[in-house]
C-alpha positions as CSV (number, residue, x, y, z in Angstrom):
1,M,29.9,-3.6,-48.4
2,S,32.7,-4.6,-45.7
3,D,32.1,-7.6,-43.1
4,T,33.5,-6.3,-40.0
5,V,32.0,-5.1,-37.4
6,T,32.7,-1.7,-35.6
7,P,32.8,-2.1,-31.4
8,P,30.4,0.5,-29.5
9,P,31.8,3.8,-28.4
10,A,33.4,3.6,-25.1
11,S,30.9,4.5,-22.1
12,D,32.1,7.5,-20.2
13,T,31.1,5.7,-16.6
14,Q,33.5,3.1,-17.3
15,P,37.4,4.0,-16.9
16,P,39.6,3.0,-19.7
17,S,40.8,-0.3,-19.7
18,G,44.4,-0.7,-17.5
19,T,43.5,1.9,-14.8
20,V,43.2,1.4,-10.8
21,A,40.2,2.7,-9.3
22,P,41.2,5.6,-6.7
23,Q,42.1,4.4,-3.2
24,L,39.6,6.8,-0.7
25,S,40.6,7.8,2.8
26,P,38.0,6.8,5.3
27,D,37.3,10.4,5.6
28,Q,36.2,11.2,1.8
29,V,34.0,7.6,1.9
30,A,31.9,9.5,5.1
31,E,31.9,12.3,3.4
32,L,30.6,10.9,-0.2
33,L,27.6,8.8,2.4
34,T,26.7,11.8,3.7
35,T,26.4,13.6,0.4
36,V,24.3,10.7,-0.8
37,S,22.0,10.6,2.1
38,A,21.7,14.1,1.8
39,L,20.5,13.1,-1.9
40,K,17.7,10.6,-0.7
41,A,16.8,13.3,1.2
42,E,16.3,15.9,-1.7
43,N,14.4,13.4,-3.6
44,E,11.8,12.3,-0.9
45,A,11.2,15.7,0.0
46,A,10.4,16.2,-3.7
47,K,8.6,13.5,-4.3
48,A,6.6,14.8,-1.4
49,A,6.4,18.1,-2.4
50,A,5.4,16.7,-6.2
51,K,2.6,15.0,-4.2
52,A,1.3,17.7,-2.3
53,A,1.1,19.7,-5.8
54,D,-0.9,17.0,-7.6
55,D,-3.1,16.9,-4.2
56,A,-3.6,20.5,-4.4
57,K,-4.9,20.4,-8.1
58,L,-7.4,18.0,-7.6
59,T,-10.8,19.5,-7.1
60,D,-12.8,18.9,-4.1
61,A,-15.1,16.1,-6.1
62,Q,-11.3,14.2,-7.2
63,R,-10.1,14.7,-3.7
64,A,-13.2,13.3,-1.8
65,E,-13.1,10.3,-5.1
66,K,-9.7,9.7,-3.9
67,E,-10.4,9.6,-0.3
68,R,-13.3,7.2,-1.2
69,K,-11.3,4.6,-2.8
70,D,-8.4,4.6,-0.1
71,W,-10.8,4.0,2.2
72,Q,-12.5,1.0,0.3
73,A,-8.7,-0.5,-0.5
74,Q,-8.7,-0.6,3.7
75,V,-12.1,-2.0,4.2
76,D,-11.3,-4.5,1.3
77,A,-8.0,-5.5,3.3
78,D,-9.8,-5.8,6.6
79,R,-12.7,-8.0,5.1
80,A,-10.6,-10.3,3.2
81,K,-8.5,-10.5,7.0
82,L,-11.9,-11.1,8.8
83,K,-13.2,-13.8,5.9
84,Q,-9.2,-15.5,6.7
85,D,-10.1,-15.7,10.4
86,R,-13.5,-16.8,10.1
87,R,-12.0,-20.1,7.9
88,G,-9.4,-20.6,9.9
89,L,-11.8,-20.8,13.1
90,A,-14.5,-22.8,10.8
91,L,-11.8,-25.5,9.9
92,E,-11.0,-25.5,13.4
93,K,-14.1,-26.1,14.4
94,L,-14.7,-28.9,11.5
95,G,-11.3,-30.7,13.5
96,V,-9.1,-30.2,10.4
97,L,-5.3,-30.5,11.1
98,P,-3.5,-27.1,10.5
99,K,-0.8,-28.3,8.2
100,F,-3.8,-29.1,5.9
101,A,-5.9,-26.0,6.5
102,A,-4.2,-24.6,3.0
103,F,-5.9,-27.2,0.9
104,A,-9.4,-26.1,2.2
105,P,-11.6,-24.0,-0.2
106,D,-11.0,-20.5,-0.2
107,V,-14.8,-19.4,0.9
108,D,-16.6,-17.5,3.6
109,P,-18.0,-19.9,6.2
110,T,-20.6,-17.0,6.7
111,E,-22.3,-17.7,4.1
112,P,-24.4,-21.0,3.6
113,A,-22.5,-21.6,0.6
114,G,-19.2,-21.4,2.0
115,A,-20.6,-23.1,5.1
116,A,-21.5,-26.3,2.9
117,A,-18.5,-26.2,0.7
118,L,-15.8,-26.3,3.9
119,E,-18.1,-29.6,5.7
120,K,-18.0,-30.8,2.0
121,W,-14.7,-30.5,1.6
122,A,-14.2,-32.3,5.2
123,R,-16.4,-35.1,4.3
124,D,-14.7,-36.2,1.1
125,Y,-11.1,-35.5,2.8
126,P,-11.5,-37.7,6.5
127,E,-7.7,-37.9,6.1
128,M,-6.8,-34.3,6.8
129,I,-9.1,-34.3,10.0
130,K,-8.2,-34.9,13.8
131,P,-9.0,-38.3,15.0
132,V,-11.8,-38.2,17.5
133,S,-11.7,-40.4,20.4
134,R,-15.4,-41.5,21.8
135,P,-15.8,-44.1,24.1
136,S,-17.5,-47.0,23.0
137,Q,-20.8,-47.8,23.2
138,P,-22.2,-51.2,23.2
139,S,-24.7,-51.1,20.6
140,D,-26.2,-54.2,21.0
141,V,-27.3,-54.0,24.5
142,P,-30.6,-52.9,25.3
143,E,-31.0,-49.3,26.4
144,G,-33.3,-49.8,29.5
145,S,-31.7,-53.3,30.7
146,M,-29.9,-53.8,33.5
147,L,-26.3,-54.3,31.7
148,H,-26.8,-51.1,30.0
149,K,-27.1,-49.4,33.4
150,I,-24.0,-51.5,34.9
151,L,-22.3,-50.2,31.8
152,T,-22.8,-47.0,31.5
153,G,-22.1,-46.5,35.4
154,A,-25.3,-45.8,36.2
155,A,-25.8,-49.1,38.4
156,K,-23.4,-51.5,40.6
157,S,-22.7,-54.2,39.1
158,P,-24.8,-56.8,42.0
159,F,-21.6,-59.6,40.8
160,M,-18.8,-57.5,41.8
161,T,-17.9,-56.9,45.6
162,T,-15.7,-55.3,47.9
163,D,-13.8,-58.7,48.6
164,G,-14.5,-59.4,44.6
165,F,-12.2,-56.0,43.8
166,R,-9.3,-57.4,46.2
167,R,-9.0,-60.8,44.8
168,L,-9.3,-59.0,41.4
169,L,-6.1,-57.0,42.3
170,G,-5.1,-59.7,44.6
171,R,-4.6,-57.8,47.7
C-alpha cells in the first residue's frame, strides 16, 4: 500500500498552467455578448414553452385549482398589507412613536383581542408613547366657584382692570 496521493485529473475548463488567455478584439467581445444574450432569450423562450406545455396537459379541474391557489396567494398578500396598514394607523392613534412601532405586537387591531393587546402594550411601555401636553386644570378649585370661572375664562376677574394691566406691563 502506497502513501502517495494522486492529484485529480486536470479539468478541461481550465487552461494549462503557464498559458495566457487570448486577447479579444472589441468586435469579438461584442459578438460574444450578442451570442450570450441570444442564448439567454432562447432559454427564456424554452422555459415559457415548457410552462405552456405543462399548462396544456392540465385538466380543467387542475387548471381551476391552480388559478384558485394563485388568487388565494394574492388575496393573502393583500390581507397582510391591509392588516399592517390598520396596525400602523392604530399605533399612530395610540400615540406610539414611529421608531418604536416595530416593537408592538403584530396583531390585527380590528379584532377585539388584537386591539386589547395593542392597548395593553401601550400601557405597559409608556416611554414609547408621544408625550401629550394637556392644559393644567386646577383640581382643588370647586367647579361652580367664581375662581373656577375666572381660571377657565368664563368670567372676568373683578380685580384686574385695564389700568391694572397697563401697570402690570409697565406702560
